[in-house]
Residue frames relative to the residue before (quaternion, step in Angstrom):
aa qw qx qy qz dx dy dz
M 1.0000 0.0000 0.0000 0.0000 0.00 0.00 0.00
P 0.5193 -0.6562 0.4437 0.3206 3.62 -0.91 0.86
M 0.3541 -0.7207 0.5551 0.2172 3.55 -1.07 0.76
E 0.2027 -0.7630 0.6094 0.0727 3.52 -1.19 0.80
F 0.2910 -0.7604 0.5644 0.1364 3.54 -1.31 0.37
V 0.0462 -0.7979 0.5994 -0.0439 3.56 -0.98 0.99
V 0.0938 -0.7355 0.6643 0.0947 3.56 -1.23 0.61
V 0.1704 -0.7634 0.6176 0.0819 3.57 -0.78 1.09
N 0.2208 -0.8014 0.5468 0.0996 3.57 -0.40 1.25
Y 0.1558 0.7466 -0.6352 0.1217 3.55 -1.10 0.83
P 0.5718 -0.6484 0.3764 0.3331 3.63 -1.00 0.71
E 0.7641 0.2041 -0.1705 0.5877 3.63 1.20 -0.14
V 0.5689 -0.5815 0.4464 0.3727 3.56 -1.24 0.34
R 0.0694 0.7729 -0.6225 0.1016 3.54 -0.81 1.14
D 0.5502 -0.5449 0.4931 0.3965 3.55 -1.29 0.27
V 0.1983 -0.7375 0.6307 0.1375 3.55 -1.14 0.70
S 0.1506 -0.7652 0.6209 0.0799 3.55 -0.84 1.03
I 0.1158 -0.7533 0.6455 0.0499 3.51 -1.05 0.91
D 0.8360 -0.0678 -0.0144 0.5444 3.54 -0.63 1.20
G 0.7496 -0.4400 0.2067 0.4492 3.58 0.98 0.93
E 0.6884 0.4277 -0.2763 0.5165 3.61 1.26 -0.03
V 0.4651 -0.6584 0.5057 0.3075 3.59 -0.90 0.91
A 0.1063 -0.8348 0.5401 -0.0062 3.56 -0.72 1.16
G 0.7822 -0.2033 0.1493 0.5697 3.59 1.23 -0.18
K 0.5844 -0.5786 0.4529 0.3443 3.53 -1.29 -0.45
T 0.6094 -0.5266 0.4409 0.3961 3.54 -1.27 0.43
N 0.8284 0.2650 -0.2149 0.4443 3.53 -1.29 0.59
D 0.6053 0.4862 -0.3686 0.5113 3.61 1.30 0.19
T 0.4842 -0.6246 0.5091 0.3409 3.58 -1.20 0.40
L 0.1433 -0.7970 0.5860 0.0293 3.55 -0.71 1.18
M 0.2732 -0.7549 0.5770 0.1502 3.56 -1.08 0.75
L 0.1007 0.7853 -0.6024 0.1016 3.58 -0.95 0.90
E 0.6038 -0.5515 0.4261 0.3869 3.54 -1.30 0.21
R 0.5985 -0.5524 0.4473 0.3695 3.54 -1.23 0.59
G 0.5551 0.6197 -0.4553 0.3170 3.55 -1.13 0.70
H 0.6710 -0.4706 0.4007 0.4097 3.51 -1.41 -0.23
H 0.0320 0.8186 -0.5683 0.0771 3.58 -0.73 1.08
T 0.2982 -0.7145 0.6043 0.1879 3.53 -1.31 0.51
F 0.1547 -0.7967 0.5835 0.0291 3.54 -0.85 1.11
D 0.1241 0.7621 -0.6344 0.0367 3.59 -1.15 0.66
L 0.4649 -0.6962 0.4913 0.2403 3.55 -1.34 0.30
G 0.5890 -0.6367 0.3520 0.3519 3.57 1.17 0.52
I 0.6459 -0.4981 0.4240 0.3936 3.51 -1.33 -0.49
P 0.5190 -0.1663 -0.8378 0.0334 1.61 -1.99 1.50
K 0.4802 -0.6597 0.5050 0.2813 3.55 -1.19 0.64
D 0.2441 0.7884 -0.5164 0.2284 3.56 0.69 1.16
Y 0.6185 0.4927 -0.3338 0.5132 3.55 1.19 0.70
E 0.2198 -0.7481 0.6096 0.1427 3.55 -1.29 0.35
P 0.5705 -0.2373 -0.7831 0.0698 1.63 -1.94 1.54
E 0.6644 -0.5153 0.3505 0.4125 3.60 -1.24 0.27
S 0.7841 -0.0554 0.0267 0.6176 3.57 1.17 -0.57
V 0.2162 -0.7472 0.6171 0.1190 3.52 -1.34 0.39
E 0.1935 -0.7651 0.6040 0.1114 3.56 -0.98 0.87
K 0.0210 0.7961 -0.6016 0.0618 3.55 -0.90 0.99
N 0.3195 -0.6712 0.6269 0.2334 3.52 -1.25 0.59
V 0.1339 -0.8213 0.5539 0.0275 3.57 -0.51 1.21
Q 0.3085 0.7287 -0.5672 0.2285 3.56 -0.64 1.17
D 0.8302 0.2429 -0.1890 0.4647 3.53 -1.31 0.46
T 0.4216 0.6655 -0.4989 0.3613 3.58 0.97 0.89
T 0.1702 -0.7355 0.6334 0.1702 3.55 -1.34 0.11
E 0.6571 -0.4857 0.3755 0.4373 3.57 -1.25 0.18
I 0.6719 0.4828 -0.2866 0.4830 3.58 1.12 -0.68
I 0.7780 0.1733 -0.0901 0.5971 3.60 1.11 -0.70
P 0.0059 -0.8260 0.5628 -0.0294 3.61 0.29 1.25
L 0.5567 -0.5163 0.5024 0.4136 3.54 -1.35 0.11
I 0.2085 -0.7695 0.5937 0.1092 3.59 -0.81 1.02
I 0.1307 -0.7737 0.6175 0.0550 3.57 -0.79 1.06
D 0.0374 -0.8189 0.5704 -0.0522 3.55 -0.44 1.33
D 0.3845 0.7865 -0.4269 0.2267 3.60 1.28 0.18
F 0.6841 0.5127 -0.2940 0.4274 3.61 1.01 -0.76
H 0.0895 0.7674 -0.6319 0.0606 3.54 -1.12 0.80
P 0.6024 -0.5684 0.4031 0.3893 3.61 -1.13 0.57
K 0.5184 -0.6063 0.5018 0.3343 3.55 -1.17 0.67
E 0.6736 -0.4591 0.3856 0.4323 3.56 -1.26 0.44
G 0.7962 0.2402 -0.2017 0.5173 3.58 -0.82 1.00
G 0.5002 0.6502 -0.4211 0.3869 3.60 1.33 0.04
I 0.8752 0.0211 -0.0006 0.4833 3.54 -1.20 -0.66
């Protein structure tokens, strides 16, 4: 299966879970299989939204899918 690349942007370093499994850290390029995936930043849930679903395809290591959806909850960072 073709491999894809994603960067989950966030103002601090957090674990990134893909489909319930920790896959790396925010702001790093992560490698995963092509397809539909659910992303979250683990616990504490001090960010919004709680998770993001994306269809990941046609990326490269040089041009990854950038996920900018997560942001600290009001009163967070």
